[in-house]
C-alpha positions as CSV (number, residue, x, y, z in Angstrom):
1,M,18.2,5.6,-0.9
2,K,14.9,4.8,0.7
3,Y,14.5,8.3,2.1
4,I,15.4,11.5,0.5
5,A,16.1,13.8,3.5
6,V,19.7,14.0,2.3
7,L,18.5,14.5,-1.3
8,F,16.0,17.1,-0.4
9,F,18.2,19.2,1.9
10,S,21.7,18.4,0.9
11,L,21.5,18.6,-2.9
12,F,23.9,17.3,-5.5
13,L,25.9,20.0,-7.2
14,V,25.8,20.4,-10.9
15,S,28.9,20.3,-13.0
16,P,29.5,23.9,-14.2
17,A,30.6,22.7,-17.6
18,Y,27.2,21.5,-18.5
19,A,24.9,23.6,-16.2
20,D,24.0,26.3,-18.7
21,E,22.9,24.1,-21.6
22,L,20.6,21.8,-19.6
23,A,19.4,24.1,-16.8
24,G,16.0,25.6,-17.4
25,L,12.4,24.8,-18.2
26,W,11.5,22.1,-20.7
27,E,7.9,21.3,-21.9
28,T,6.0,18.6,-23.7
29,D,3.0,18.9,-26.0
30,S,0.7,17.9,-23.1
31,D,1.4,21.0,-20.8
32,T,3.7,19.1,-18.5
33,Y,7.2,20.4,-17.7
34,V,10.6,19.3,-16.4
35,Y,12.5,22.1,-14.6
36,F,16.3,21.6,-14.1
37,K,17.7,24.1,-11.7
38,E,21.3,25.1,-11.4
39,D,21.4,24.1,-7.7
40,G,21.1,20.5,-8.6
41,T,17.3,20.0,-8.0
42,F,14.7,19.4,-10.6
43,S,10.9,19.1,-10.6
44,F,8.1,17.6,-12.7
45,I,5.6,20.4,-13.1
46,N,1.9,19.6,-13.4
47,S,2.6,15.9,-12.7
48,K,0.2,13.6,-10.8
49,T,2.5,10.6,-10.9
50,R,6.1,11.5,-10.3
51,T,8.0,13.7,-7.9
52,G,11.5,15.0,-8.9
53,Y,14.3,15.5,-6.4
54,S,17.8,15.9,-7.8
55,W,19.9,15.7,-11.0
56,Q,23.6,15.3,-11.6
57,R,25.6,15.2,-14.8
58,T,27.5,12.0,-15.2
59,G,28.8,12.7,-18.7
60,E,28.4,15.0,-21.7
61,N,25.4,13.0,-22.8
62,S,24.1,11.5,-19.6
63,V,22.4,12.6,-16.4
64,L,21.6,10.8,-13.1
65,L,18.0,11.5,-11.8
66,H,16.5,10.9,-8.4
67,Y,12.7,10.8,-8.4
68,S,9.7,8.7,-7.1
69,Y,6.4,7.5,-8.4
70,L,3.5,8.6,-6.2
71,S,2.0,5.1,-6.0
72,S,5.1,3.5,-4.6
73,G,6.9,6.3,-2.8
74,A,10.3,4.7,-3.2
75,V,13.1,6.9,-4.5
76,Q,14.5,5.7,-7.7
77,E,17.9,6.4,-9.2
78,K,18.0,6.4,-13.0
79,E,20.8,7.3,-15.4
80,C,19.4,8.7,-18.7
81,T,20.9,9.4,-22.0
82,L,20.5,13.0,-23.3
83,T,20.6,14.5,-26.8
84,L,20.5,18.3,-27.1
85,N,19.8,19.8,-30.5
86,G,19.3,23.5,-30.1
87,K,16.0,24.0,-28.2
88,T,15.0,20.3,-28.4
89,L,15.9,17.8,-25.6
90,T,15.6,14.1,-26.1
91,V,15.8,11.8,-23.1
92,E,16.2,8.0,-23.3
93,A,15.5,5.9,-20.2
94,E,14.8,2.2,-19.9
95,G,14.0,1.8,-23.6
96,Q,11.6,4.8,-23.7
97,T,12.3,8.1,-25.5
98,F,10.9,11.5,-24.3
99,T,11.1,14.7,-26.3
100,F,11.0,18.2,-24.7
101,K,11.1,21.7,-26.1
102,K,12.8,24.6,-24.3
103,S,10.0,26.7,-22.8
104,S,9.7,30.4,-22.5
105,Q,7.1,30.1,-19.7
106,T,7.7,31.8,-16.3
107,V,8.1,29.5,-13.3
108,T,6.6,30.6,-10.0
109,T,8.1,29.0,-6.9
110,F,6.1,28.7,-3.7
111,T,7.9,28.1,-0.4
112,G,6.8,27.8,3.2
113,E,6.5,25.4,6.1
114,I,3.8,23.0,7.5
115,F,3.5,22.5,11.3
116,Y,1.1,21.3,14.0
117,R,0.4,22.4,17.5
118,E,-0.1,19.0,19.3
119,R,2.6,18.1,21.8
120,M,3.5,14.9,19.9
121,L,6.7,13.8,18.3
122,L,6.8,12.4,14.8
123,P,8.5,9.1,14.0
124,P,12.1,9.4,12.8
125,R,11.0,9.2,9.1
126,V,7.7,10.3,7.7
127,E,6.2,10.8,4.2
128,V,4.6,14.2,3.4
129,R,2.1,14.3,0.6
130,Y,0.9,17.4,-1.1
131,A,-1.9,18.2,-3.6
132,L,-2.0,21.5,-5.4
133,Y,-5.3,23.1,-6.8
134,K,-5.9,26.1,-9.0
135,N,-8.7,28.6,-8.2
136,D,-12.0,26.8,-7.5
137,E,-11.0,23.5,-9.1
138,T,-11.8,20.3,-7.1
139,V,-9.2,18.1,-8.9
140,P,-5.5,18.7,-8.1
141,F,-3.3,19.7,-11.0
142,A,-0.1,18.4,-9.2
143,L,0.7,15.8,-6.6
144,Y,3.9,15.3,-4.6
145,F,5.4,12.7,-2.3
146,I,8.3,13.7,-0.1
147,P,9.9,11.3,2.4
148,T,11.8,13.2,5.0
149,E,12.9,13.4,8.6
150,G,10.2,13.7,11.2
151,K,11.2,17.1,12.5
152,T,8.8,20.0,12.4
153,P,8.3,22.5,10.9
154,L,8.5,20.7,7.6
155,P,9.6,23.0,4.7
156,F,8.0,22.8,1.2
157,S,9.0,24.3,-2.2
158,F,6.9,23.8,-5.3
159,D,7.4,25.1,-8.9
160,C,4.4,26.1,-10.9
161,V,3.6,27.4,-14.4
162,L,0.5,29.6,-14.0
163,E,-1.7,31.8,-16.1
164,A,-2.5,35.4,-15.1
165,G,-4.9,35.5,-12.2
166,D,-4.4,31.9,-11.1
167,N,-4.5,31.3,-7.3
168,V,-3.0,28.1,-5.9
169,F,-4.2,26.2,-2.9
170,M,-2.6,23.2,-1.2
171,E,-3.6,20.2,0.8
172,A,-0.8,18.6,3.0
173,S,-0.8,15.4,5.0
174,V,1.9,13.6,7.0
175,Y,2.0,9.8,6.9
176,H,4.1,7.1,8.7
177,D,4.1,3.6,7.3
178,N,1.0,4.6,5.3
179,I,-0.9,5.7,8.4
180,L,-2.2,9.2,8.3
181,L,-1.0,11.3,11.3
182,F,-1.7,14.9,10.4
183,A,-3.5,16.8,7.6
184,T,-4.9,20.1,6.5
185,E,-8.7,20.2,7.0
186,K,-9.2,21.8,3.5
187,P,-7.2,23.3,0.7
188,V,-5.2,26.3,2.1
189,D,-3.8,29.3,0.1
190,I,-0.2,28.3,-0.6
191,E,1.0,31.9,-0.1
192,E,0.2,31.7,3.7
193,K,3.8,30.4,4.1
194,N,3.0,28.7,7.5
195,I,0.3,26.1,7.1
196,L,-1.3,24.5,10.1
197,L,-2.0,20.7,10.1
198,H,-4.5,18.9,12.4
199,R,-4.3,15.5,13.9
200,A,-6.0,12.9,11.8
201,G,-9.6,12.2,12.9
202,Q,-12.8,10.5,11.9
203,A,-13.4,12.9,9.1
204,V,-10.4,11.6,7.1
205,N,-11.5,10.7,3.6
206,E,-10.6,7.1,2.9
207,K,-11.0,5.5,-0.5
208,E,-12.9,2.3,-0.4
209,L,-13.6,-0.2,-3.2
210,I,-17.1,-1.5,-3.7
211,V,-16.8,-5.3,-3.9
212,P,-17.5,-7.8,-5.4
213,A,-16.2,-6.3,-8.5
214,K,-14.3,-7.0,-11.8
215,F,-11.4,-4.9,-12.9
216,A,-9.8,-5.3,-16.3
217,S,-6.9,-3.8,-18.1
218,A,-6.9,-2.6,-21.8
219,Q,-4.7,-5.7,-22.5
220,G,-7.5,-8.1,-21.3
221,D,-6.1,-9.2,-18.0
222,V,-8.8,-9.4,-15.2
223,V,-8.8,-9.2,-11.4
224,F,-12.0,-10.2,-9.5
225,L,-12.2,-9.0,-5.9
226,E,-14.7,-10.6,-3.4
227,K,-15.8,-9.4,0.1
228,N,-14.0,-12.1,2.0
229,G,-10.5,-11.3,0.7
230,L,-10.7,-13.7,-2.2
231,A,-9.1,-12.5,-5.4
232,I,-9.2,-14.3,-8.8
233,V,-6.5,-13.2,-11.2
234,K,-6.9,-14.0,-14.9
235,K,-3.7,-13.7,-17.0
236,N,-3.4,-14.9,-20.5
237,G,-6.7,-16.8,-20.2
238,T,-5.6,-18.7,-17.0
239,M,-7.3,-18.1,-13.7
240,Q,-5.5,-18.3,-10.3
241,I,-6.8,-17.9,-6.8
242,A,-5.2,-15.2,-4.7
243,H,-5.8,-13.1,-1.5
244,W,-6.3,-9.3,-1.5
245,A,-6.3,-6.8,1.4
246,Y,-5.8,-3.2,2.1
247,I,-2.2,-2.4,3.2
248,D,-2.9,1.1,4.5
249,R,-5.8,3.5,5.0
250,K,-7.5,2.2,1.8
251,Q,-5.1,3.9,-0.5
252,N,-3.4,0.7,-1.7
253,I,-4.2,-3.0,-1.9
254,E,-2.0,-6.0,-2.2
255,I,-2.8,-9.2,-4.0
256,S,-0.9,-12.2,-2.8
257,Q,-0.5,-15.2,-5.1
258,E,1.0,-18.6,-4.4
259,N,4.1,-18.6,-6.6
260,D,4.3,-15.1,-7.9
261,A,5.4,-11.9,-6.2
262,P,2.5,-9.9,-4.6
263,L,0.8,-7.3,-6.8
264,V,0.4,-3.8,-5.3
265,A,-2.2,-1.4,-6.7
266,A,-3.1,2.1,-5.8
267,V,-6.8,2.7,-5.3
268,Q,-7.2,5.8,-7.5
269,D,-11.0,5.7,-7.0
270,E,-13.7,3.1,-6.6
271,N,-13.5,2.5,-10.4
272,T,-9.8,2.4,-11.0
273,L,-6.8,0.4,-9.7
274,V,-3.3,1.4,-10.8
275,F,-0.7,-1.5,-10.4
276,R,2.9,-0.4,-9.8
277,H,4.4,-3.3,-11.7
278,Y,2.3,-5.8,-13.7
279,E,4.1,-8.4,-15.9
280,D,6.5,-6.2,-17.8
281,K,4.5,-3.0,-17.4
282,N,4.7,-0.1,-14.9
283,M,1.7,1.9,-13.7
284,L,-0.9,-0.2,-15.4
285,S,-4.5,0.8,-14.9
286,F,-7.4,-1.6,-14.4
287,S,-10.9,-0.2,-14.7
288,R,-14.1,-1.5,-13.1
289,R,-16.4,-3.4,-15.4
290,E,-19.9,-2.6,-14.2
291,K,-22.3,-5.5,-13.6
292,E,-19.6,-8.1,-14.5
293,L,-18.7,-10.4,-11.7
294,F,-17.0,-13.7,-11.3
295,E,-19.4,-16.5,-12.1
296,I,-17.6,-19.9,-12.4
297,G,-14.1,-21.4,-12.8
298,K,-12.1,-24.5,-12.2
299,F,-9.0,-24.5,-9.9
300,N,-6.5,-26.8,-8.2
301,V,-6.2,-25.8,-4.6
302,S,-4.5,-27.0,-1.4
303,G,-5.6,-26.4,2.1
304,V,-7.3,-27.5,5.3
305,L,-10.5,-29.6,5.2
306,Q,-12.6,-30.1,8.3
307,D,-16.0,-31.7,9.1
308,N,-18.2,-29.7,11.5
309,N,-21.1,-31.9,12.4
310,G,-21.5,-33.1,8.8
311,D,-20.8,-29.7,7.2
312,F,-17.5,-29.7,5.4
313,S,-15.4,-26.5,5.3
314,F,-12.2,-25.9,3.4
315,T,-9.6,-23.2,4.1
316,D,-7.5,-22.4,1.0
317,C,-3.8,-21.9,1.7
318,T,-3.3,-19.2,-1.0
319,S,-6.3,-17.0,-0.5
320,M,-6.7,-17.8,3.3
321,C,-10.5,-17.9,2.5
322,R,-12.9,-20.4,4.0
323,F,-15.5,-22.0,1.8
324,P,-18.4,-24.3,2.5
325,A,-17.7,-27.5,0.5
326,V,-20.9,-28.7,-1.1
327,H,-21.7,-32.1,-2.5
328,N,-19.8,-33.8,0.2
329,G,-20.2,-37.2,-1.4
330,I,-17.1,-36.6,-3.5
331,I,-15.1,-36.2,-0.2
332,T,-16.5,-39.2,1.5
333,K,-16.0,-41.3,-1.6
334,H,-12.3,-40.5,-1.6
335,F,-12.0,-40.9,2.2
336,P,-14.6,-43.5,3.3
337,Q,-12.9,-44.1,6.7
338,E,-11.9,-40.5,7.4
339,T,-14.0,-38.5,9.9
340,F,-12.3,-35.1,9.3
341,V,-13.1,-34.0,12.9
342,R,-9.5,-33.0,13.0
343,P,-8.3,-30.8,10.2
344,V,-6.7,-32.7,7.2
345,I,-4.4,-31.1,4.6
346,V,-5.7,-32.0,1.1
347,D,-5.2,-31.3,-2.5
348,M,-8.4,-30.7,-4.5
349,D,-9.7,-30.0,-8.0
350,V,-12.7,-27.7,-7.4
351,V,-15.2,-25.6,-9.2
352,L,-15.9,-22.1,-7.7
353,R,-19.3,-20.6,-8.6
354,R,-21.5,-17.7,-7.5
355,K,-24.8,-18.6,-5.9
356,S,-28.0,-16.7,-6.4
357,D,-27.4,-14.8,-3.1
358,G,-24.0,-13.6,-4.4
359,E,-21.8,-15.8,-2.1
360,I,-19.1,-18.1,-3.6
361,E,-19.5,-21.8,-3.0
362,M,-16.9,-24.6,-3.7
363,Y,-17.7,-27.8,-5.4
364,P,-14.9,-30.4,-5.1
365,T,-14.4,-32.8,-8.1
366,K,-11.3,-34.6,-6.9
367,V,-9.7,-34.9,-3.5
368,S,-6.4,-36.4,-2.2
369,K,-4.4,-36.1,1.0
370,A,-1.4,-33.8,0.8
371,D,1.9,-33.1,2.6
372,K,1.2,-31.8,6.1
373,G,3.5,-28.9,5.5
374,I,1.9,-27.7,2.4
375,C,0.0,-24.8,4.0
376,Q,2.9,-23.8,6.1
377,S,5.1,-23.6,3.0
378,M,3.4,-20.3,2.3
379,F,4.8,-18.9,5.5
380,Q,8.0,-20.8,5.8
381,H,9.9,-17.5,5.6
382,T,7.4,-15.5,7.7
383,S,9.3,-13.4,10.2
384,L,8.2,-11.2,13.0
385,E,9.2,-8.1,11.0
386,N,7.8,-6.9,7.7
387,T,4.7,-9.1,8.1
388,Y,1.0,-8.0,8.4
389,W,-0.2,-9.7,11.6
390,R,-4.0,-9.7,12.2
391,L,-5.1,-10.1,15.8
392,T,-7.4,-13.1,16.2
393,A,-7.6,-13.5,20.0
394,I,-6.8,-11.6,23.2
395,G,-6.5,-14.0,26.1
396,E,-9.3,-16.5,25.7
397,K,-11.6,-14.1,23.7
398,A,-11.9,-14.1,20.0
399,V,-11.5,-10.7,18.4
400,E,-14.4,-8.9,16.7
401,V,-14.1,-6.8,13.6
402,F,-16.7,-4.1,13.3
403,E,-18.3,-2.8,10.1
404,G,-16.7,0.5,9.0
405,Q,-13.7,0.0,11.3
406,R,-10.2,-1.5,10.5
407,E,-9.3,-4.9,11.8
408,P,-6.9,-5.0,14.7
409,H,-3.4,-5.7,13.4
410,I,0.3,-4.8,13.8
411,I,3.3,-4.4,11.5
412,I,6.8,-4.3,12.8
413,R,9.7,-2.9,10.7
414,D,12.8,-0.8,11.3
415,N,12.3,-0.9,15.1
416,M,8.8,0.6,14.9
417,A,5.4,-1.0,15.4
418,T,2.4,0.4,13.5
419,G,-1.1,-0.8,13.0
420,S,-4.6,-0.4,14.3
421,D,-6.3,-1.4,17.6
422,G,-9.6,-1.7,15.7
423,C,-10.5,1.9,16.5
424,N,-7.4,4.1,16.2
425,N,-4.1,3.8,14.3
426,F,-0.9,3.8,16.4
427,F,2.9,3.8,16.1
428,M,5.4,3.0,18.8
429,P,9.1,2.0,19.1
430,V,9.8,-1.7,19.7
431,T,12.9,-3.5,20.9
432,I,13.4,-7.1,19.8
433,E,16.2,-9.4,21.1
434,E,15.9,-13.0,20.1
435,S,12.6,-14.2,21.6
436,S,12.1,-11.1,23.8
437,I,10.1,-8.0,22.8
438,K,9.3,-4.6,24.4
439,F,6.9,-2.0,23.1
440,G,7.7,1.6,24.0
441,Q,5.6,4.8,24.3
442,G,4.3,6.1,21.0
443,G,1.4,8.0,19.5
444,A,-2.0,7.3,18.1
445,T,-5.0,8.9,16.4
446,L,-7.8,10.0,18.7
447,M,-11.0,8.9,16.9
448,L,-14.2,8.0,18.6
449,C,-15.4,4.7,17.4
450,P,-19.0,3.4,17.7
451,H,-17.9,-0.1,18.6
452,G,-15.0,-2.0,20.2
453,E,-13.5,0.6,22.5
454,E,-13.1,-2.0,25.3
455,Q,-11.4,-4.4,22.9
456,A,-9.1,-1.6,21.7
457,R,-8.1,-0.9,25.4
458,E,-7.3,-4.6,25.9
459,F,-5.2,-4.6,22.8
460,N,-3.1,-1.6,24.0
461,Q,-2.8,-3.0,27.5
462,M,-1.6,-6.3,26.0
463,L,1.1,-4.6,24.0
464,N,2.3,-2.8,27.2
465,K,2.6,-6.2,29.0
466,A,4.2,-8.3,26.3
467,D,7.8,-9.5,27.0
468,A,8.2,-12.4,24.5
469,W,7.0,-13.7,21.2
470,Q,6.7,-17.0,19.4
471,I,5.9,-17.9,15.7
472,N,4.7,-21.3,14.5
473,G,4.0,-21.4,10.8
474,S,1.6,-18.5,10.2
475,I,0.7,-17.9,13.9
476,L,2.3,-15.3,16.1
477,K,1.8,-15.3,19.9
478,L,2.8,-12.5,22.3
479,L,3.5,-13.6,25.8
480,E,4.0,-12.4,29.4
481,N,5.9,-14.6,31.8
482,N,5.4,-17.6,29.3
483,S,1.6,-17.0,29.4
484,V,-0.1,-16.2,26.0
485,L,-1.5,-12.7,25.9
486,A,-2.7,-12.6,22.3
487,V,-2.7,-14.6,19.1
488,F,-2.1,-13.1,15.6
489,E,-2.2,-14.7,12.1
490,A,-0.2,-13.7,9.0
491,V,-2.8,-12.6,6.5
492,Y,-0.6,-11.6,3.5
493,L,3.1,-11.2,3.1
């Protein structure tokens, strides 16, 4: 049920025995509505979190719903228990109870199509996102997420409850694998019926967090985010090191922890993160705490220790962050004969603290050698597909990441490769057979970047040449005739 093209265009039929008593508009005290239609579709009206698709009676007191949360996009199938008492509807789902009243409001339905003029095919599956605005308002009153087949024109149909004189405007955007491909340049009158999209360009508005920062929930849990990808998660008074990174065009971040499942949060704005699932809660908000930053904490870490001309550095396995290790006497005391010219896997008790310049330094208090496979254990299940691969080298040259531009990377899933060459986002088909690989012709955005165009060209030329791949631990190599073309590393899983 990952995509809803079938749900959206080939709708479930409603059992006639129950259609009349449930079909219609139901409202809450907060001016939100659920609209059950006799054709088997339903919609959440005035919702900014959920998109409704279809409903089907499964019994006299039960109904099967298909819908999605905006932050995750995944279509969910839920069976709910219904209690109808005159003009009052009670819905029970997953231990929660919702009460609705039959509404006498009038529903206005807007229909039309979105299209673009560029001679470019869409991927087989895309996500279309819509935002609806009233009059001159700058905040949308409804948001929708619709996975569908990548065939233009793309139809839309939205139900609204309006006051007299209200005009509705719409923004539309087409995404593939969280990469923006096409969008309206500004809100467009929804009554135009045929709405033109434009290829995504430099003017696309991307949400970006200002870090370092502290975000906290109402329950007291805390997430600290640092510039270098370090995250510190504080749950129930216990702090744990983690890694954070954007997983799309700065709309969502992922926090990877050593033993726990990754946390995914939508960047609502620079001051708010909304986690899809956190502990036993769904859609939990964390708010920025101004002028409160991580200061000091004690941790047990495992990673790679190396001596560079007397200066020790440590790369943590969980966060993948590199720290200067100060007060090196602790290290030399535990390993008086060890030179550390070659990397050594160690277990350490450390103190992390913020320096006066804002950077984080690491102070080891106890050091011991560890199993050589300890860092690779994070990546023991790393596969070529469904992994974020960050480009580190093309040929013999180290890769540069430029301020204000995305890092070069690639993600492969469902026979498609998506990512960024450091300047433009791209997507292309890919064929994988055992250790061989072949990238096909695809599409890309056409932004002009102030830096790195030559590196971007080399990246794309490399993909055209690659015929084989190898993975060793967290390192991916693409090859041509057994010669290494490029090296990637797994950043987060």
